[in-house]
N, C-alpha and C positions, 0 to 999 in steps of 0.2 A: 802398113796396110791394115785396115780393120778386118777382123775375122768375120766370116759370113756363115750363118746357119740357116737351115730351112727345116721348120717343123711341118711335116707334110701329112695331109689327109686327116687332120684332127677334127673332132667335133668341138667347134668353138662356141663357147657361151659368153656373150658379150653384148651389152647395151640392149637387153631385152630380146635378143635373138639367139637361136641355136642353129648352127649350120655347119656343114662339112667344108673345111678349107685348109689353107696352109699359111704359115707366117714366116716371113723372111726377117732375120735379125742381122744387122750390120753393126759391129761394135757393141755399144751399150743400148742401141735403140732399135725399135721396130722400123724396118724399111718399107715393107709392103705386106698387105693381106690379100690373099687370093681365095676366091670362092671356088667350089667344085666346078670344074669345067674350064676355068681360066687357064690361059697359056702362061707357064712360068718359064721365063728366060733369064738366067743369071750367067753373065759372061765369065765371071771369075770362079775359081774353085771354091767349093763350100762343103760344110758338114751337113749331112741330111739325117734327120730323125724321123723315123716312120711312126706316126701317131695314129695309125688306122685303128678305129674302135675305141680310142681314148678321148677323154675330155681335155681341152685346153682352156684354162681360165686365167684371168688376170691374177696376179699375186694378191693374197689377202693383206689388207692393211688393218692391223689391230691397234685401235686408238687408245687402249688402256691396258698397260702391263706394268708389273712391278718386278724388275729383274734383279733387285736387291744389291745393286752395285753402284756405289761403294758401301762398305760398312756392315753389310749383312750377308756377305758372300758365302757363309756356311750354308745358306739356303739355296742360293743360285747366284749366277754372275752373268755378265754380258756375253761371255764365251759360251757357257753351257746352255743358257736359255735361248739365245739366238740360234744356236745349233738345233735345238728342239723345234724352234719356230720354223726354220726353213724346211725341216723334215716334215712339218705339217702344212706347208704351203703358204706360210706367212712370210712375206718379203719386205714389209715395212712395219714399224711399230712406233708408238708414242709411249715413253716411259714416265712414270709418276715421280713426284718430288720427295716422297717420304722415305728417303734413304738416310744414311749417316755419313757425313752431315746432310741435313735436309737442304734441298736445292732451292733456297730462298734468296740467293744472290746470283748475279750474273757470273761472278768468278767461279762459284761452285758449279753452276750450270755448265760453264765451258769446260770445266774439268771432266764432267761426264761425257761431253761431246768428244773430248780428246781421247778418253778411254775407249769409247765406242769405235772411233776411227782405227783403233788397233786390234779390237777384239770382236766386233760384231759381224756376223755372217749376213745380217739383214740391214736394210736402210733404216735410219733412226732419226727420231727427234725426241726432245725432252721438254716436259712442261715445267714452268717455273711455279713454285709453290707460293701461295698467298698466306701471309700471316696478318696478325692484327696491326702490324706496324711497319710493313715493308713496301708501302705504296710508292715511295720515291724510286725504289729499285725496280719495281715493275714498270714504271714509266720509261725506263732506259732500254727496255727490250726492243729489238728490231723485228718487226712482224715478218720480215723476209725470211728469217732463219730460225724462228721459234714458233712452235705449233700453237701455243696459247698459255693461259695461266690456270692453275688448279686451286679450287677452294674446297676444303673439307668443311662442309656445313654439318658436321657430325664427326665424332671421334672414331678413329680406326687405327690400324697398325701404324705406329710412329706418332700418333696423336698430334696432328697439325690442325686441330680444331680452331676455326675462326668464328668467334662468338660475339665480337664487338659490332653492334649494329651500325655505328658510325663508319667503321672500317669497311664493312660490307657495302654500305651505300656508296662510299667513295670509290671503291673498286668498280662497281657496276656503272657509276657515273663517269669515271675518268679513264678507264683502261679500254682502248679501242680493240685490243686483241680478243679472240674468242675466249670466253670464260667457261670453264668446265667445272662441274660441281659434283661432289659426293653429298647427297641430301638425306640426312637423318636428323631429326630434332633431338638434341642432347637432353633437354629437360624431360621430354616424354620418355626417353630411354631410361634415364636415372629413376624416374618415378616407377616405371615398370619393374626395374631391378629390385627396388625396395619392396614392391608388392610380392614378388616371387621369392624374395629372401624370407619373408615372413612365413611362407609355406614350406620352403625347402632348406633354409639356411643358405650356406655358400655353395651347396652341392646341387645346383639347379640342373636338371637334365637338358640335354641339347635340344630336345623336342620343343622346349619353351623359348628357344632363341628367336623364332619368328613372332612370338608374342611379346618379347622384350623389345626387340627392334621391329616394331609392329608396323602395320599398314598406316596407322595414324601418325607414327613417328616419321615415316617416309613422306606421306602426303603433306604434312604440316611444313616440312622443310622444302620439298620440291615446289609447293605452291608459293612459298615465300621467295624462292629463287626466281620463279616465273614472274612474280609480282615486281621484283626489283628490275628484272630485265625489261619488262613492259614499261615500267616507269621511266627508265633511262634509255630505252631503245638499244639495249646492249645485245651483243651476240652471245647467246647462252646455249650450252650443250649439257644436258643433264645425263650423267653417267648411270649405269646399272640400275635402271628402273625395275621394280620387282612386284608391283601390285596393280590390280585392275583399277583401283580408285585413281591412281596417278594418271591414267590414260586420258582422263577428262581434261587435263591441262594442256594437251598437245593437239595440233591440227593435222588433218589428213588430206585436206583439199587444197594445199598450197604446194607448188613445186619446191623441191629441196633448195634450189639456188635462191629462192625468194624468202625462205624461212629465216627469221631472226632467232627463233627458239626451237631447238631440236632435241631429240631423245635417242637414247641408246639402251639396248638390253644386252645381257651377257648370256653366253651359252648355257651356263648352269641354271639360270632362271627359266630357260626354255626347255631344259631336259629333265630336271628334277622337280619334285614337289615335297611338301612337308611329310607326305607318306613315306618318303625315302629315308628320313632320319633314323627310323628303326633299323634299317639295314646298314646304312653308311655312317651313321653317327657324326662325329666331328669332321670326317673327311669332306662333308658337304656343308660345313659351317663357314659361311661368308658374311660379310657386311656389305650391303644390306642382306638380310636373311632370305633364304629360299622359303617361299610362302606356300599358299594352298594350291591345289590342283586347279581351282577356278581362276586363281591369279595367273598360273602358268598358261592356261588356255587363252586368257584375255591378252597376255603378252604375245602369244602366237598370232592371234587375230590382229593385234596392233601392228605387228610387222607386216602382215599381208595388206592391211589397209593404209599403210604408210604413216600412221601416227608415230611409230618408231622408225627412226631413220637408219640406225647403224646396229649391227651385231658385232660384239667384241668379246673379250674373255675376262678382263680383270685378273689375268694370270698373276698369282700371288703365292709363290711356293713357301712352305714351311717344312721343317723336318717333322717326321711323324711323331717324334718325342714332344715336339711343341704343340701338336694337335691333341695331346692327351689331356684329360681332366674334365671338369664340369663346363657348363655353358659359360661361366664367368672367367674361367682360366685357360681354356683351350684357344689357341690362336685361330683367328678367322682368315680364311683365304685358302686357295689351293692352286696347283699348276694346271694349265689348260692349253697353251699355245700349240702343242704338238698334235692335239686332238680336236681342235675347234672346227676345222673345215670338214673332217671326216664325220664328226658328230652331226653337223648341219646337213651333210649329204645323206646321212642315215635318216634324218627327219624328212628329207625330200622323198626318200623311198617309202616312209611311213605315211606320206600324204600331207604333211604339215605345211610344206613350202614347195615352190617350184625351183628348178635349178636357176632360172633367171632371177628369182627373188633373192636367193642366197648370194649370188654374185653381186647383185645390186647392193645389198646391205653390208656385205663384207669387203667389197672391192671398190665399186663405183662411189657409193655414198660417203665413205670416209674421205676419199680424195676430193669430192665436191665440197663437202662441208668444211673441211680444213683448208680448202683451196691449195692442195698440194700440186706442185708444178709437174706436169707431164707424167702422172702415175694414176693407177687405178683402172685403166681401160686398155684394151687392145686396139691401139690406133697408130697409124704411121707417125713417126717422129716422137712418140712417147717412149719412155724407158721400157726395155724388155724385161719387166718383172712378170714372170709367167709360171704357171703350175700345170703339170701334166698328171692327170688322174685316171686310174682304172676303176670304174664303178663296180667291177666284178672280180675283185681280188680280195676276198675276205681275210680278216686277221683278228686275233684276239689280243687286247692290251694286257701285257704282263710285265713283270720287272725286267725281263730280258730285253724288251724293246722300248722301254721308257728311257728317254734321253735327259729328263730333268735332273738337275743336281741333287734334288731332294729324294729322288729314287722311287716316287710313288705317283699314282694318279687316281682321282675319283672314278675313272672309267675302267679300272683294273677288272678283268674278267668279262668285260663287254666286247661283243663281236661287232666289228664294223665291216660293212661290205665293200667300202671304197678304200683304195690305197693311194697315197701320194707317191708317184714314181720319180718325178724329176721337178726341180725348182730352179728357175733362172732368176738371178738378181742382177739388174743392169746388164743383161745380155750374157752373163757368166753362168754356166751350169754349175751351181753351187752344191746341189744335192742330186745324186744320181743313184737310185735304187740302193739306198743304205750307205753310199760312199759320199764323202764331203771333200770339196775343194777348199782347203784351208789356207790357200795362198792369197786369197782376195777377200777384202772386206766390203761391206755395204757402204753406201754414201749417206752423207747428211742430207736430209730432206729440205727442200726449199719451198717457199709458199708464195703464191701470187697475191700481192698486197692489194 
């Protein structure tokens, strides 16, 4: 017999509406949604959760993480980082291919799926990495069970740079899966490095990172990706956009389900600006770089106008020792999955977004864009991936409550007003006020072809 749960009297935020209601879970799926005043009759015994005064949201789907497993597990692994994820309300994720070995063959990709089936608290999918010469392998992918393919059109951690124009054209022309891109023009970056080396030698301050990995480097690469996708009518999703100039490449007046070219922004590009390098230094060094305040505000506006479709994290942990040094030597990337939802809820309180917009961009849109089967919404017969949040339970991020294996966060010392109380994955209460159910793993995500 399937277990039955009733989350009663929650403030439900779903599909553009906020209303008081209850959600019945049977087994892995949502059975029914009741609005305030509806008669609830459940014949069998059930577990009741009183959610009065609390928000109930669909589980966050993070479409871009680096969990460092395999090969870089001193920084993070599927167990530690998915534990942090569910504590932050993230119930599903897409992991990137720049691990060791790099996930550029189906066999290596399946090894990652097998590892996740044993270690992941959250639901999972893995992107296949594109190289200059693995087109035949990419063509073997089954779109039913792989989220898409990832092209690094700019070097980053693991350096999987694809710079052969013939290879790029063939991928855009011949691969029917969603193509996701990291867009920074390598020639522009190398030119900028040489310019600043003439000024500083090898000891370039981190404040110059956004001038090296510049607006022009991002725009040149993003516009080239959009050009290729337009030429071949490919499905393209551009990751971690960071500049106002790039917003001209994307449409705001087309429904998401009709878009062939879509856009993503990450939490750190919405929260920080280049004025914060003086305080945080290398802790906010990412690729692409965090840029100006005007860029940050333009990205917020693009989320609200629907030019940007998805908010994600690019969660990319490094040890603090690896974040030391100059702009050229300090590792790029940082951990975020435990704090992405609460950070966006803090921006709701600041007036940057509505609750409905945050849920749209972090839950609904990734599910629609990647065509994930029965996730991302609070709907009958959908999987019960749910998050219960108290908007009025403040806390401060510190080393005692950070769950990342690397042991630090760029948000240390920041006070968030909202707390994630409980997280359900496939109907299982995986996270409950600081306690974890470690007996159940998440499921492999499937996709509507």
